[in-house]
N, C-alpha and C positions, 0 to 999 in steps of 0.2 A: 574509717572514713564513713561519714554520714551521707546517705542518699537523699536526694530531693524527693518529695512526695510525687506520685504519678499525676495528680491533679492539683496544681498550685491554686491558691486562693485567688479568685478573680480580682479582688480588691487590691491585691499586691502585685498583679502582673502588669508590667509596663506596656503601654500602647493600647490598652483596652478602655473603651468608653463605659460609662456606668451600666448600660444595658447589656454589655458583653460583646458589643460590636467593635470593629476596628476602624479608626478614622482613616479617611482617604490619604494616600501617600505613605502609610505605615507599612504596607506590605509591598514586596517587589512585584513588578509587572508579571503577568502570566506567561508572556512570550517575549522574544527579542524584538527589538525595534526595526530590524532589517527584514524586508520582505522582497520577494521576487528573485529572479535569477541574476547572477552577475554577468552572464554572457548568454548569447543566443545559442540554442542547441541546433546542431545541423539537421536539416530536413532531408529525409531520404528522397532519392530521385524517383521519378514516375516509373522508370524502367524496373526498379526493384519490386514494386507492387505487381506489375505485369508479369514479370518472371515468376514470382511466387504463385500467382494465379494459374499460370500455364503449368507449372510443376505439379500443383495440387490436382489440376484437371487430368494431367497425364497419368499420375499415380492412381487416381480414382477410376479412370477408364481401364487401366491394366487390372485392377482388382476386380472390377465388374466383369471384364472379359474372362478372367480366370474362373470366377464363380460360375458364369454361364457355361464355359467349356467343361467344367466339372459336372454340372447338372446334365448337360447333353451327353456326356460320356466321352468327350474327346480326350481328356486327360484324367488321370486317377492319382490325386494327391494323397488322399487318405486311404 
């Protein structure tokens, strides 16, 4: 079986213009024609953000209280 050369002659390659360029419409589009979402995504409620902030605040306060308690000597973790 004969293999094709890795770089075919530009004069014999279909779809090429004389300068080596490709005419419009010869190549497929870069991306699909559909854009955007097909349906709206659900938006989280305002309570979700508030609950998250409260939980982060509580955990932060507990960690800070534990560090202060260890520095003062109330608890001995290490």
